[in-house]
Backbone as CSV, one residue per row, in Angstrom:
resi,resn,N_x,N_y,N_z,CA_x,CA_y,CA_z,C_x,C_y,C_z
1,UNK,-5.936,14.555,-2.537,-5.924,14.173,-1.201,-4.399,13.816,-0.858
2,UNK,-3.899,14.313,0.291,-2.539,14.016,0.624,-2.725,13.095,0.746
3,UNK,-1.201,12.214,0.380,-1.095,10.753,0.745,-0.884,10.954,2.175
4,UNK,-0.103,11.689,2.742,0.371,11.258,4.565,-1.156,11.602,4.988
5,UNK,-1.829,12.236,4.674,-3.346,12.099,5.174,-4.336,10.911,4.969
6,UNK,-4.287,10.688,3.914,-4.951,9.202,4.016,-4.362,8.361,4.625
7,UNK,-3.105,8.193,4.945,-2.165,7.238,5.424,-2.824,7.240,6.752
8,UNK,-3.382,8.579,7.548,-3.064,8.849,8.975,-4.553,9.116,9.412
9,UNK,-5.641,9.673,8.622,-6.619,10.156,9.278,-7.597,10.544,7.874
10,UNK,-8.947,10.823,8.382,-9.851,11.152,7.616,-9.601,12.347,6.703
11,UNK,-9.747,12.929,5.813,-9.745,14.259,5.461,-10.639,15.283,5.426
12,UNK,-11.870,14.951,6.391,-12.878,15.621,7.059,-13.635,15.068,7.946
13,UNK,-13.122,15.985,8.699,-13.858,15.383,10.268,-15.132,15.400,10.448
14,UNK,-15.596,16.186,9.908,-16.887,16.563,9.499,-17.824,15.145,8.936
15,UNK,-17.135,14.725,8.271,-17.790,13.620,7.441,-18.313,12.145,7.870
16,UNK,-19.473,12.083,8.020,-19.762,10.952,8.939,-21.149,9.616,7.590
17,UNK,-20.143,8.967,7.281,-21.025,8.000,6.402,-22.723,7.644,6.799
18,UNK,-21.896,7.550,8.082,-23.677,6.832,8.825,-24.738,8.014,8.003
19,UNK,-24.600,9.281,8.336,-25.424,9.877,8.222,-25.439,10.386,6.481
20,UNK,-24.892,10.375,5.825,-24.671,10.274,4.188,-25.924,9.418,3.466
21,UNK,-26.960,10.398,3.338,-27.844,9.342,2.777,-27.943,9.502,1.072
22,UNK,-26.694,10.082,0.787,-26.508,10.471,-0.706,-25.591,9.314,-1.194
23,UNK,-25.329,8.593,-0.249,-24.122,7.868,-0.754,-24.792,6.135,-0.421
24,UNK,-24.682,5.259,-1.373,-25.362,3.633,-1.241,-24.017,2.896,-0.174
25,UNK,-24.352,2.022,0.195,-23.489,1.755,1.418,-24.045,0.145,1.291
26,UNK,-23.404,-1.013,1.420,-23.247,-2.195,1.309,-24.215,-2.429,2.897
27,UNK,-25.022,-3.738,2.886,-26.067,-3.909,3.952,-25.076,-4.606,5.366
28,UNK,-23.911,-4.850,5.367,-22.919,-4.783,6.212,-21.560,-4.473,6.117
29,UNK,-20.872,-4.334,6.996,-19.603,-4.372,6.899,-18.802,-5.202,7.004
30,UNK,-19.351,-6.579,7.186,-18.354,-7.875,7.842,-19.001,-8.872,6.823
31,UNK,-19.245,-8.841,5.812,-19.682,-9.519,4.791,-19.400,-10.799,4.710
32,UNK,-19.286,-12.065,4.522,-18.331,-13.141,4.269,-18.166,-13.753,2.476
33,UNK,-17.065,-14.596,2.813,-16.481,-14.459,1.335,-17.786,-15.392,0.210
34,UNK,-17.177,-14.841,-0.323,-19.204,-15.203,-1.792,-18.362,-15.774,-3.078
35,UNK,-18.203,-16.645,-3.641,-17.567,-17.043,-4.909,-17.749,-15.648,-5.961
36,UNK,-16.554,-15.408,-6.817,-16.633,-13.830,-7.477,-17.678,-13.719,-8.714
37,UNK,-18.345,-12.958,-8.611,-19.094,-12.735,-9.938,-18.539,-11.365,-9.993
38,UNK,-18.598,-11.208,-11.471,-18.245,-9.501,-11.912,-19.474,-8.758,-11.611
39,UNK,-20.920,-9.070,-12.200,-21.706,-7.865,-11.121,-21.594,-8.049,-9.847
40,UNK,-21.887,-8.586,-9.034,-21.193,-8.061,-7.509,-20.095,-7.670,-7.900
41,UNK,-18.809,-7.592,-8.130,-18.439,-6.486,-7.930,-18.243,-5.192,-8.557
42,UNK,-18.905,-5.192,-9.824,-19.595,-3.831,-10.429,-20.604,-2.936,-9.400
43,UNK,-21.708,-4.529,-8.423,-22.725,-3.553,-7.026,-21.443,-3.073,-6.523
44,UNK,-20.226,-4.045,-5.725,-19.801,-3.210,-5.092,-19.149,-2.020,-5.272
45,UNK,-18.557,-1.356,-6.675,-18.116,-0.182,-6.680,-19.060,0.640,-6.767
46,UNK,-20.487,0.072,-7.472,-21.001,1.504,-6.917,-21.632,1.678,-5.565
47,UNK,-21.258,1.102,-4.322,-21.447,1.261,-3.311,-20.515,2.737,-3.028
48,UNK,-19.644,2.662,-3.474,-18.723,3.985,-2.884,-18.456,4.373,-3.936
49,UNK,-19.049,4.399,-5.490,-18.734,5.367,-6.143,-18.935,6.747,-5.636
50,UNK,-18.214,7.986,-6.143,-18.914,9.579,-5.512,-19.964,9.672,-6.437
51,UNK,-21.138,9.932,-5.586,-22.628,10.353,-6.652,-22.589,11.550,-7.333
52,UNK,-21.296,12.499,-7.255,-21.290,13.067,-7.986,-20.346,12.811,-9.545
53,UNK,-19.552,11.756,-9.169,-18.810,11.251,-10.538,-18.811,9.440,-10.389
54,UNK,-20.043,8.811,-10.660,-20.137,7.673,-10.462,-19.208,6.977,-11.237
55,UNK,-18.437,7.484,-12.283,-17.189,6.387,-12.448,-16.341,6.263,-11.644
56,UNK,-16.380,6.881,-10.701,-15.089,6.914,-9.592,-15.394,6.348,-8.326
57,UNK,-14.453,6.000,-7.926,-14.554,6.055,-6.058,-13.740,7.366,-5.619
58,UNK,-13.974,8.326,-5.143,-13.511,9.191,-4.625,-12.286,9.134,-3.613
59,UNK,-12.213,10.095,-2.410,-11.177,10.253,-1.240,-11.978,9.547,-0.072
60,UNK,-13.394,9.977,-0.320,-14.784,9.958,0.472,-14.709,8.609,1.217
61,UNK,-14.902,7.823,-0.661,-15.580,6.426,-0.923,-14.301,5.433,-0.373
62,UNK,-12.844,5.952,-0.732,-12.144,4.949,-0.641,-11.619,4.294,1.159
63,UNK,-12.216,5.835,1.472,-11.899,5.446,3.282,-12.942,4.563,3.609
64,UNK,-14.474,5.029,3.331,-15.223,3.879,3.665,-15.238,2.793,3.813
65,UNK,-14.724,2.541,2.144,-14.152,1.349,1.875,-13.414,0.190,2.138
66,UNK,-11.875,0.927,2.866,-10.788,0.628,3.875,-11.706,-0.064,4.990
67,UNK,-12.837,0.861,5.586,-12.811,1.280,7.085,-13.976,-0.022,6.902
68,UNK,-14.908,0.025,5.845,-15.776,-1.157,5.981,-15.229,-2.497,5.869
69,UNK,-14.418,-2.812,4.842,-13.415,-3.946,5.017,-12.216,-4.324,6.079
70,UNK,-12.228,-3.250,6.779,-11.351,-3.449,8.109,-10.085,-3.336,7.808
71,UNK,-9.693,-2.335,6.392,-8.624,-2.232,6.060,-7.993,-0.836,6.698
72,UNK,-6.660,-1.110,7.467,-6.724,-0.027,8.322,-5.812,1.218,7.524
73,UNK,-6.429,2.145,7.903,-5.769,3.162,6.897,-4.422,3.729,7.437
74,UNK,-3.765,3.577,8.606,-2.523,3.971,8.890,-1.657,3.326,9.011
75,UNK,-2.148,2.301,7.938,-0.981,1.171,7.463,-0.162,1.008,6.046
76,UNK,0.809,0.401,5.311,0.340,0.050,4.043,-0.669,-0.558,3.290
77,UNK,-1.581,-1.006,3.533,-2.576,-1.607,3.113,-3.542,-1.233,2.104
78,UNK,-3.747,0.462,2.348,-4.191,0.990,1.653,-3.576,1.185,-0.284
79,UNK,-2.478,1.164,0.327,-1.672,1.246,-0.667,-1.377,0.015,-1.533
80,UNK,-1.345,-1.138,-0.764,-1.607,-2.372,-1.401,-3.409,-2.761,-2.221
81,UNK,-3.851,-2.094,-2.114,-5.414,-1.815,-2.676,-4.924,-1.012,-4.027
82,UNK,-4.179,-0.167,-3.326,-4.039,0.806,-4.727,-3.467,0.508,-6.031
83,UNK,-2.289,-0.518,-5.228,-0.754,-0.922,-6.217,-1.872,-1.768,-7.127
84,UNK,-2.556,-3.120,-6.414,-3.267,-4.498,-7.191,-4.681,-3.558,-8.463
85,UNK,-5.166,-2.474,-7.638,-5.984,-1.868,-8.910,-5.147,-1.672,-10.133
86,UNK,-4.081,-0.955,-10.013,-3.238,0.140,-10.357,-4.318,1.231,-10.683
87,UNK,-4.124,2.361,-9.317,-4.721,3.121,-9.060,-3.660,3.686,-9.732
88,UNK,-4.550,5.378,-10.291,-3.610,6.235,-10.667,-2.901,7.372,-9.928
89,UNK,-4.297,7.485,-8.849,-3.810,8.515,-7.430,-4.586,8.005,-6.322
90,UNK,-4.044,8.030,-5.383,-3.522,7.898,-4.001,-5.218,8.332,-3.561
91,UNK,-5.686,7.431,-3.280,-7.611,7.713,-2.849,-8.692,7.790,-3.746
92,UNK,-8.107,7.379,-4.974,-9.286,7.621,-6.104,-8.939,6.214,-6.926
93,UNK,-10.138,5.702,-7.224,-10.143,4.356,-7.961,-11.590,4.282,-9.114
94,UNK,-10.891,4.403,-10.504,-11.429,4.266,-11.829,-12.705,2.903,-11.563
95,UNK,-13.410,3.136,-12.188,-14.255,2.384,-12.267,-13.477,0.829,-13.600
96,UNK,-12.556,1.506,-14.346,-11.993,0.248,-15.571,-11.386,-0.247,-14.439
97,UNK,-10.480,0.720,-13.695,-9.411,-0.080,-12.939,-9.521,-0.963,-11.959
98,UNK,-11.504,-0.720,-11.524,-11.468,-1.494,-10.517,-12.247,-2.764,-11.001
99,UNK,-12.643,-2.980,-12.167,-12.997,-3.953,-13.009,-11.626,-4.572,-13.512
100,UNK,-10.716,-4.103,-13.770,-9.924,-5.158,-14.313,-9.243,-5.516,-13.145
101,UNK,-9.021,-5.094,-12.173,-8.029,-5.479,-10.845,-9.245,-6.809,-10.357
102,UNK,-10.428,-6.462,-10.056,-11.076,-7.275,-9.113,-11.060,-8.449,-9.836
103,UNK,-11.287,-8.333,-11.523,-11.442,-9.827,-12.580,-10.420,-10.539,-11.893
104,UNK,-9.040,-9.358,-11.825,-7.844,-10.422,-12.244,-7.947,-11.199,-10.590
105,UNK,-8.407,-10.327,-9.741,-7.867,-10.701,-8.448,-9.025,-12.373,-8.025
106,UNK,-10.139,-12.055,-8.930,-11.530,-12.622,-8.135,-11.830,-12.237,-7.213
107,UNK,-12.216,-10.935,-6.791,-12.847,-10.185,-5.520,-13.964,-9.878,-6.053
108,UNK,-15.021,-9.878,-5.126,-16.478,-9.107,-5.450,-16.919,-9.001,-4.086
109,UNK,-15.994,-9.376,-3.375,-16.705,-8.866,-1.904,-15.672,-8.506,-1.026
110,UNK,-16.479,-7.500,-0.108,-15.017,-6.657,0.871,-14.325,-7.787,1.900
111,UNK,-14.856,-8.751,2.117,-14.416,-9.896,2.758,-12.943,-10.416,1.902
112,UNK,-13.528,-10.873,0.881,-12.136,-11.376,-0.395,-11.223,-10.505,-0.584
113,UNK,-11.489,-9.200,-0.877,-10.349,-8.273,-1.323,-9.800,-7.836,0.111
114,UNK,-10.192,-7.940,1.264,-9.594,-8.235,2.691,-8.837,-8.949,2.862
115,UNK,-9.513,-10.458,2.704,-8.263,-11.581,2.488,-6.987,-11.279,1.705
116,UNK,-7.459,-10.911,0.572,-6.191,-11.013,-0.441,-4.990,-9.865,0.017
117,UNK,-5.729,-8.658,0.250,-4.646,-7.784,0.999,-4.324,-7.967,2.091
118,UNK,-4.325,-8.720,3.089,-3.765,-9.368,4.096,-2.528,-10.247,4.002
119,UNK,-3.080,-11.233,2.742,-1.969,-12.081,2.689,-0.819,-11.553,1.495
120,UNK,-0.766,-10.382,1.156,0.017,-9.377,0.474,0.373,-8.896,1.410
121,UNK,0.140,-8.105,2.420,0.367,-7.607,3.574,1.569,-8.330,4.317
122,UNK,1.329,-9.752,4.321,1.935,-10.456,5.345,3.285,-10.885,4.390
123,UNK,3.204,-11.009,3.235,4.004,-11.709,2.295,4.963,-10.551,2.294
124,UNK,4.639,-9.043,1.889,5.531,-8.008,1.060,6.372,-7.230,2.482
125,UNK,5.314,-7.108,3.175,5.536,-6.239,3.940,5.661,-6.618,5.449
126,UNK,5.739,-7.888,5.757,5.727,-8.437,7.084,7.010,-9.589,6.633
127,UNK,7.057,-9.513,5.404,8.036,-10.372,5.036,7.860,-12.109,5.606
128,UNK,6.179,-12.546,5.974,6.033,-14.052,6.385,4.965,-14.005,5.373
129,UNK,5.808,-15.571,4.331,4.887,-15.658,3.404,3.142,-16.466,4.278
130,UNK,2.417,-16.119,3.674,1.369,-17.177,4.153,1.241,-18.292,3.705
131,UNK,0.761,-19.551,4.440,0.127,-20.486,3.642,-0.445,-21.059,2.584
132,UNK,-0.451,-21.507,1.170,-1.368,-21.817,0.446,-2.970,-22.567,0.955
133,UNK,-3.884,-21.900,0.796,-5.180,-22.173,0.731,-5.591,-23.786,0.325
134,UNK,-6.077,-23.724,0.564,-6.771,-25.873,-0.041,-7.389,-25.154,-1.526
135,UNK,-8.122,-24.505,-1.488,-8.344,-23.341,-2.830,-7.916,-22.330,-2.880
136,UNK,-7.583,-22.584,-4.502,-6.692,-21.029,-5.173,-7.487,-20.653,-5.994
137,UNK,-8.587,-20.377,-6.405,-9.071,-19.699,-7.298,-10.393,-19.764,-7.114
138,UNK,-11.378,-18.500,-7.349,-12.785,-18.338,-6.973,-13.673,-18.770,-8.418
139,UNK,-13.440,-19.778,-9.129,-13.904,-20.213,-10.537,-14.675,-21.397,-9.908
140,UNK,-16.038,-21.512,-9.620,-16.654,-22.546,-9.749,-16.354,-23.884,-10.457
141,UNK,-16.040,-24.872,-10.279,-16.104,-26.233,-10.733,-17.144,-26.330,-11.163
142,UNK,-16.573,-27.390,-12.782,-18.355,-27.526,-13.750,-18.597,-28.684,-12.915
143,UNK,-20.101,-29.149,-12.625,-20.273,-30.358,-12.480,-20.709,-31.051,-13.711
144,UNK,-19.663,-32.704,-12.925,-19.864,-33.584,-14.014,-21.615,-34.367,-13.966
145,UNK,-21.489,-34.729,-15.284,-23.024,-35.364,-15.179,-22.844,-36.606,-14.147
146,UNK,-24.240,-36.737,-13.711,-24.354,-37.321,-12.676,-23.894,-37.197,-11.257
147,UNK,-23.151,-36.470,-11.072,-22.251,-36.072,-9.975,-23.016,-35.411,-8.787
148,UNK,-22.705,-35.608,-8.046,-23.396,-34.160,-6.455,-22.744,-33.003,-6.796
149,UNK,-23.599,-31.708,-7.176,-23.242,-30.020,-7.373,-21.904,-29.844,-6.284
150,UNK,-20.696,-29.563,-7.170,-19.893,-29.407,-6.793,-19.624,-27.786,-5.643
151,UNK,-19.357,-27.728,-4.734,-18.995,-26.433,-3.832,-18.434,-25.501,-4.478
152,UNK,-19.287,-24.244,-4.139,-18.900,-23.391,-4.988,-17.188,-22.693,-3.990
153,UNK,-16.434,-22.367,-4.884,-15.179,-22.147,-4.371,-15.257,-20.511,-3.924
154,UNK,-14.806,-20.547,-3.152,-14.550,-18.824,-2.512,-13.592,-18.242,-1.819
155,UNK,-12.233,-18.654,-2.522,-11.009,-18.035,-2.158,-10.957,-17.356,-3.706
156,UNK,-10.262,-16.099,-3.392,-9.576,-15.201,-4.225,-8.792,-15.754,-5.383
157,UNK,-8.606,-15.396,-6.742,-7.416,-16.166,-7.593,-5.979,-15.803,-7.113
158,UNK,-4.918,-17.006,-6.449,-4.135,-16.266,-6.038,-2.598,-16.660,-7.233
159,UNK,-2.967,-16.216,-8.561,-2.064,-16.406,-9.250,-0.964,-15.619,-8.890
160,UNK,-1.208,-14.168,-8.520,-0.266,-12.856,-8.832,0.291,-13.178,-7.372
161,UNK,-0.564,-13.744,-6.164,0.537,-13.700,-5.325,1.719,-14.390,-5.163
162,UNK,1.068,-16.055,-5.757,1.959,-16.916,-6.281,3.499,-16.567,-7.070
163,UNK,3.199,-15.394,-7.785,4.008,-14.950,-8.310,4.997,-13.997,-7.344
164,UNK,4.570,-13.321,-6.990,4.712,-11.981,-5.789,6.168,-13.266,-4.878
165,UNK,4.977,-14.474,-4.395,5.842,-15.531,-3.453,7.385,-15.639,-3.943
166,UNK,7.234,-16.661,-5.135,8.384,-17.378,-6.003,9.369,-16.244,-5.823
167,UNK,9.619,-14.549,-5.539,10.430,-13.762,-6.090,10.204,-12.376,-4.742
168,UNK,9.984,-12.470,-3.450,8.944,-11.381,-2.816,10.160,-9.965,-3.091
169,UNK,11.334,-10.070,-2.718,12.419,-8.797,-3.296,11.664,-8.328,-4.101
170,UNK,11.315,-8.947,-5.105,11.396,-8.480,-6.772,9.807,-7.410,-6.531
171,UNK,9.055,-8.712,-5.605,7.991,-8.036,-6.050,7.562,-6.314,-4.871
172,UNK,8.435,-6.651,-3.874,8.528,-5.550,-3.010,8.891,-4.750,-3.617
173,UNK,10.050,-4.380,-5.062,10.793,-3.576,-5.426,9.182,-2.798,-6.130
174,UNK,8.720,-3.958,-6.536,7.465,-3.012,-7.600,6.595,-2.406,-6.712
175,UNK,6.020,-2.702,-5.661,5.719,-2.350,-5.217,5.853,-0.566,-4.557
176,UNK,7.519,-0.868,-4.127,8.447,0.639,-3.483,8.105,1.121,-4.993
177,UNK,8.074,0.949,-6.093,8.378,1.864,-7.114,7.128,2.113,-7.667
178,UNK,5.860,1.259,-7.520,4.560,2.000,-7.581,4.327,3.139,-6.351
179,UNK,4.831,3.132,-5.393,4.207,4.089,-4.239,4.610,5.577,-4.878
180,UNK,6.357,5.603,-5.653,6.549,7.040,-5.850,5.740,7.426,-6.970
181,UNK,5.312,6.741,-7.828,4.559,6.902,-8.867,3.391,7.338,-9.003
182,UNK,2.491,6.658,-7.667,1.555,6.884,-7.073,1.301,8.460,-6.534
183,UNK,2.309,8.539,-5.532,2.488,10.005,-4.896,2.611,11.357,-5.566
184,UNK,3.211,10.808,-6.401,3.929,11.916,-7.603,3.018,12.785,-8.080
185,UNK,2.833,14.141,-7.828,2.047,14.767,-8.501,2.085,14.974,-10.274
186,UNK,1.104,15.311,-10.742,1.275,14.764,-12.159,1.904,16.360,-12.424
187,UNK,2.962,16.249,-13.525,3.809,17.360,-14.111,4.508,17.163,-13.454
188,UNK,5.262,16.704,-12.184,6.292,17.035,-11.200,7.337,15.981,-11.007
189,UNK,8.251,15.848,-10.899,9.540,14.930,-10.882,9.738,14.504,-9.619
190,UNK,9.185,15.333,-8.416,9.600,14.383,-6.841,7.744,14.923,-6.617
191,UNK,8.236,14.498,-5.003,7.063,14.123,-4.127,7.832,14.691,-3.026
192,UNK,6.746,15.578,-2.226,6.810,15.897,-0.774,7.475,15.611,0.255
193,UNK,8.460,16.163,1.308,9.345,14.862,2.075,8.603,14.351,3.301
194,UNK,7.439,15.224,3.513,6.164,14.452,4.338,5.535,13.283,3.603
195,UNK,5.095,13.525,2.567,4.963,12.346,2.098,5.639,11.035,2.129
196,UNK,7.041,11.516,1.303,7.888,10.382,1.671,8.395,9.760,2.961
197,UNK,8.507,10.708,4.396,8.668,10.042,4.756,7.152,9.213,5.551
198,UNK,6.224,9.717,5.194,4.847,8.731,5.268,4.747,7.427,4.840
199,UNK,5.372,7.618,3.486,5.403,6.407,2.537,6.249,5.328,3.673
200,UNK,7.629,5.717,3.819,8.925,4.808,4.327,8.539,4.727,5.729
201,UNK,8.039,5.380,6.287,7.013,4.802,7.871,6.297,3.474,7.751
202,UNK,5.799,3.588,6.426,4.757,2.369,6.625,4.954,0.980,5.567
203,UNK,5.689,1.265,4.891,6.300,0.594,3.727,7.168,0.393,3.921
204,UNK,8.736,0.949,4.584,9.938,0.376,4.374,10.261,0.240,5.864
205,UNK,9.511,0.556,7.142,9.938,0.372,8.270,9.678,-0.843,8.926
206,UNK,8.333,-1.943,8.252,8.742,-3.606,8.825,9.954,-3.517,8.546
207,UNK,10.223,-3.664,7.356,11.088,-4.444,6.704,12.574,-4.444,7.380
208,UNK,12.735,-2.658,7.214,14.043,-2.355,7.698,13.888,-0.912,8.699
209,UNK,13.965,-1.615,9.929,13.538,-0.805,10.674,14.780,0.407,10.726
210,UNK,15.735,0.622,10.617,16.428,1.696,10.275,16.616,3.001,9.585
211,UNK,14.860,2.870,9.016,14.497,3.637,8.257,13.831,4.861,9.340
212,UNK,13.470,4.399,10.482,13.092,5.236,11.606,14.503,6.325,11.623
213,UNK,15.572,5.731,11.918,16.826,7.285,12.275,17.019,7.862,10.913
214,UNK,16.895,7.703,9.549,16.840,8.515,8.833,15.596,9.510,8.928
215,UNK,14.216,8.701,9.270,12.915,9.926,9.060,13.423,10.970,10.347
216,UNK,14.003,10.315,11.482,14.393,11.338,12.674,15.216,11.927,12.694
217,UNK,16.010,11.902,11.597,17.231,12.703,11.086,16.443,13.833,9.781
218,UNK,16.003,13.385,9.240,15.342,14.235,8.073,14.182,15.239,9.207
219,UNK,13.129,14.967,9.721,12.846,16.119,10.512,12.965,17.165,11.692
220,UNK,14.639,16.571,12.033,14.959,16.887,13.013,16.028,18.209,12.013
221,UNK,16.509,18.002,11.128,17.649,18.724,9.788,16.094,19.479,9.462
222,UNK,14.809,19.318,9.268,14.105,20.434,8.644,14.272,21.132,7.509
223,UNK,15.361,20.770,6.771,15.748,21.027,5.328,15.387,20.571,3.984
224,UNK,15.376,19.157,4.245,15.247,18.839,3.072,13.464,18.471,2.691
225,UNK,13.281,19.428,1.516,11.793,19.680,0.990,11.086,18.225,-0.111
226,UNK,11.822,17.679,-0.487,11.063,16.618,-1.891,12.330,15.588,-2.041
227,UNK,11.872,14.559,-2.785,12.617,13.535,-2.686,12.199,13.384,-4.334
228,UNK,13.918,13.328,-5.219,13.055,12.904,-6.558,13.280,11.159,-6.541
229,UNK,13.080,10.955,-8.445,13.055,9.124,-8.096,14.545,8.528,-7.983
230,UNK,15.625,9.039,-8.138,16.728,8.758,-7.637,16.971,8.557,-6.262
231,UNK,16.559,9.648,-5.387,16.744,9.570,-3.837,15.645,7.882,-3.631
232,UNK,14.822,8.403,-3.881,13.942,7.302,-3.809,14.091,6.236,-3.629
233,UNK,14.669,5.342,-4.900,15.142,4.170,-5.516,16.393,4.167,-4.291
234,UNK,16.975,5.067,-4.246,18.162,4.682,-3.355,18.613,4.667,-1.811
235,UNK,17.254,4.779,-1.584,17.034,4.794,-0.154,16.323,3.299,0.423
236,UNK,15.882,2.906,-1.143,15.637,1.518,-0.568,16.770,0.814,-0.701
237,UNK,17.383,1.127,-1.884,19.227,0.075,-1.685,19.975,0.490,-0.536
238,UNK,19.808,1.607,-0.120,20.532,1.496,0.968,20.062,0.647,2.261
239,UNK,18.953,0.416,2.678,17.974,-0.333,3.162,18.543,-1.732,3.062
240,UNK,18.234,-1.895,1.816,18.831,-3.215,1.910,20.071,-3.834,1.699
241,UNK,21.144,-2.318,1.653,22.212,-3.203,1.475,23.673,-2.651,2.479
242,UNK,23.087,-1.728,3.310,23.950,-1.441,4.518,23.516,-1.903,5.639
243,UNK,24.257,-2.746,6.845,23.669,-2.759,7.877,23.455,-1.780,9.015
244,UNK,22.636,-1.932,9.756,21.943,-1.041,10.814,23.250,0.178,11.364
245,UNK,24.130,-0.684,11.592,25.057,-0.116,12.588,25.865,0.943,11.558
246,UNK,25.920,0.804,10.089,26.728,1.180,8.975,28.118,0.825,9.227
247,UNK,28.212,-0.201,9.742,29.644,-0.312,9.727,30.004,-0.713,8.196
248,UNK,29.364,-0.906,7.135,30.342,-1.432,5.740,29.427,0.021,4.542
249,UNK,29.293,0.918,5.665,28.923,1.775,4.375,30.105,2.878,3.972
250,UNK,30.046,2.819,2.403,31.260,3.623,2.003,30.760,4.584,1.565
251,UNK,31.526,5.578,2.124,31.130,7.264,1.471,31.465,7.401,0.461
252,UNK,32.168,6.215,-0.635,32.236,7.014,-1.987,31.706,5.921,-2.940
253,UNK,30.519,5.615,-2.343,29.871,4.529,-3.122,28.407,5.920,-3.521
254,UNK,28.887,6.854,-4.324,27.745,7.264,-4.738,26.461,7.727,-4.060
255,UNK,26.334,7.403,-3.029,24.965,7.393,-2.140,24.279,9.483,-2.451
256,UNK,23.425,9.239,-2.186,22.427,11.062,-2.279,23.113,11.465,-1.025
257,UNK,23.401,12.943,-1.189,23.914,13.498,-0.195,22.956,13.537,1.063
258,UNK,21.844,13.063,1.080,20.568,13.695,2.303,21.317,11.851,2.911
259,UNK,21.433,10.646,2.275,21.943,9.542,2.905,23.424,10.193,3.314
260,UNK,23.974,10.835,2.716,25.674,11.020,3.495,25.664,11.789,4.823
261,UNK,25.108,12.654,4.617,24.660,13.296,5.753,24.400,12.770,6.840
262,UNK,22.971,12.026,6.876,22.650,11.070,7.208,23.580,10.028,7.813
263,UNK,24.366,9.530,7.332,25.351,8.543,8.120,26.263,9.479,8.304
264,UNK,27.000,10.198,8.597,27.721,11.327,9.309,27.049,12.041,10.388
265,UNK,25.880,12.036,10.425,25.023,12.738,11.790,24.610,11.174,12.774
266,UNK,24.476,10.087,12.300,23.903,9.193,13.046,25.294,8.443,13.554
267,UNK,26.661,8.683,13.225,27.976,7.895,13.703,28.375,8.810,15.036
268,UNK,27.894,10.567,14.587,28.430,11.574,15.496,27.722,11.156,16.762
269,UNK,26.040,10.768,16.450,25.374,10.650,17.601,25.876,9.410,18.212
270,UNK,25.790,8.459,17.402,26.772,7.278,18.193,27.572,7.099,19.152
271,UNK,28.800,8.120,18.550,29.772,8.331,18.846,29.914,8.579,20.335
272,UNK,29.116,10.054,20.207,29.010,10.841,21.749,27.788,10.787,22.379
273,UNK,27.111,10.170,22.147,26.228,9.187,22.908,25.136,10.354,23.539
274,UNK,25.029,11.343,22.274,23.999,12.183,22.479,23.380,12.942,20.818
275,UNK,22.464,13.162,20.549,22.105,13.612,19.821,22.979,14.771,18.829
276,UNK,23.376,14.486,17.787,23.724,15.203,16.869,23.198,16.529,16.374
277,UNK,24.112,17.362,15.900,23.371,18.334,15.455,23.126,18.142,14.000
278,UNK,21.461,18.513,13.231,21.399,17.768,11.486,22.817,18.694,10.600
279,UNK,23.199,18.316,9.730,23.893,18.929,9.111,23.029,19.761,8.266
280,UNK,23.892,20.828,7.776,22.991,21.310,6.463,22.787,20.631,5.329
281,UNK,21.473,20.810,4.507,21.757,19.837,3.005,22.676,20.984,1.871
């Protein structure tokens, strides 16, 4: 599955999960938070696993899972899900990665999975740390002799969240680097430009709105076909280190050609008050 298709829409316009009798589905799309259990996490995986490949949640199952958990497919949350599960391919989750990831997060319900991803989205994409809840683990407390039954704890394990919150910029860098590896076809050194701009639009844009102009330039130029690891990394550095008005941009700073060309295009456009002609690659 192509990443930008997953972020924007279903890959199969004729697919309707409500009429696919071969695929097991949860009883409800809005389940309540429940204490974590490995068996429940396993059952949740099987509800979305590919009938022909039961050890994998495939593209259609991935989309149904996101839809049932109210995880928007047109934003960064599917990427956060893939990141937290250490998925090897966008739109697919192996049983091994699911078990390891859900155990680390202590999530075994759609509601808790959505909560964990929503917190990460606020912290890393919107740069808005969420207040720590009073319950920080889904492991039930042990009952003391002679005491009343301890209430079940229903929050996910926020150990990862707390690590990310200690240095959000570092954590965002980890997510950003993961996205390139996730989107890069096996055996290739590049990702195609359509995928790169789709990723930049949902991952970089909320933090660095100037990427919108970069995407506009790339689209207008129409000559850039792919993005390698160096360009991917430098685009984040450009957004982080250069002011949106480009007043502190240093042309001799060893920027990739695409960035130099964008800056020339943008400055000419701003100076003339008219759209500048894109420069040749």
